C-alpha positions in Angstrom: -38.3 -9.0 74.9 -34.9 -7.4 75.1 -33.3 -10.5 73.6 -35.8 -10.4 70.8 -35.0 -6.7 70.0 -31.3 -7.4 70.0 -31.8 -10.3 67.6 -33.8 -8.1 65.2 -31.2 -5.4 65.3 -28.4 -8.0 64.5 -30.5 -9.4 61.6 -31.1 -5.9 60.2 -27.4 -5.1 60.4 -26.5 -8.4 58.6 -29.2 -7.7 55.9 -27.8 -4.2 55.4 -24.3 -5.5 54.9 -25.5 -8.1 52.5 -27.5 -5.6 50.5 -24.5 -3.2 50.3 -22.3 -6.0 49.2 -24.7 -7.1 46.4 -25.0 -3.5 45.2 -21.2 -3.1 45.1 -20.8 -6.4 43.2 -23.5 -5.5 40.7 -21.8 -2.1 39.9 -18.3 -3.7 39.5 -19.7 -6.4 37.2 -21.5 -3.8 35.0 -18.2 -1.8 34.5 -16.2 -5.0 33.8 -18.5 -6.0 31.0 -18.7 -2.6 29.4 -18.7 -3.0 25.6 -15.7 -1.5 23.7 -14.9 -1.1 20.0 -12.1 -3.3 18.7 -10.3 -3.7 15.4 -8.6 -6.8 14.2 -6.1 -7.4 11.4 -7.4 -10.5 9.7 -6.7 -12.7 6.7 -9.7 -13.9 4.8 -10.1 -17.2 2.9 -8.4 -16.5 -0.4 -5.5 -14.5 1.1 -7.1 -11.0 1.2 -6.1 -9.0 4.3 -8.4 -6.4 5.9 -9.4 -4.8 9.2 -12.5 -6.3 10.9 -14.4 -4.2 13.5 -16.1 -5.6 16.6 -18.2 -4.2 19.5 -17.7 -6.6 22.4 -17.6 -6.8 26.2 -14.2 -5.6 27.5 -13.7 -8.9 29.2 -13.5 -10.7 25.8 -10.9 -8.5 24.1 -7.9 -10.6 25.1 -9.5 -13.8 23.6 -10.9 -12.2 20.4 -8.0 -13.1 18.2 -8.5 -16.8 19.0 -12.3 -16.8 18.7 -13.0 -15.1 15.4 -11.3 -17.6 13.0 -14.0 -19.1 10.9 -16.5 -16.3 11.5 -18.1 -14.5 8.5 -17.7 -10.7 8.2 -19.1 -8.0 6.0 -16.7 -6.6 3.5 -16.9 -2.9 2.5 -18.5 -2.3 -1.0 -19.8 -5.8 -1.1 -23.1 -7.4 -0.3 -21.4 -10.8 0.4 -19.7 -11.9 3.6 -16.3 -13.5 3.7 -14.8 -16.0 6.2 -11.9 -15.1 8.4 -9.0 -17.6 7.8 -6.7 -16.2 10.4 -6.7 -13.3 12.9 -3.3 -11.8 13.3 -3.9 -9.1 15.9 -6.7 -7.3 17.7 -6.5 -3.9 19.5 -8.9 -1.3 20.9 -10.2 0.9 18.1 -8.2 4.0 19.3 -4.9 2.0 19.6 -2.3 1.3 16.9 -1.4 -2.2 15.6 2.1 -3.4 16.4 2.7 -5.1 13.1 3.8 -2.9 10.2 1.6 -4.8 7.7 -1.4 -4.2 9.9 -0.7 -0.5 10.2 -0.5 -0.1 6.4 -3.8 -2.0 5.9 -5.4 0.0 8.7 -4.5 3.3 7.1 -6.3 2.2 3.9 -9.5 1.1 5.5 -12.4 3.6 5.3 -14.3 4.4 8.4 
């Protein structure tokens, strides 16, 4: 009987550790994939340059520049969408672009 109780206590301890570990992992995963606002300096097919806005998981920010080429985006004051020819730079919404051309275009874009 004593061995049986010791086994139950060990199993409860192990289950408690596993549960705590799962809770901690779930919390860290939730904060890692928190969505953030991002702006990208892009060139559209036809040569027009503009700022494109995205709301994406924070884990995808570093790859956004490579993944939006060919995507269609809404253009201000137009009902039509245009296709991104090339993405030059993407930064968090509150950050500044590093390129001077991107900074100039960013200042002109209405929010």
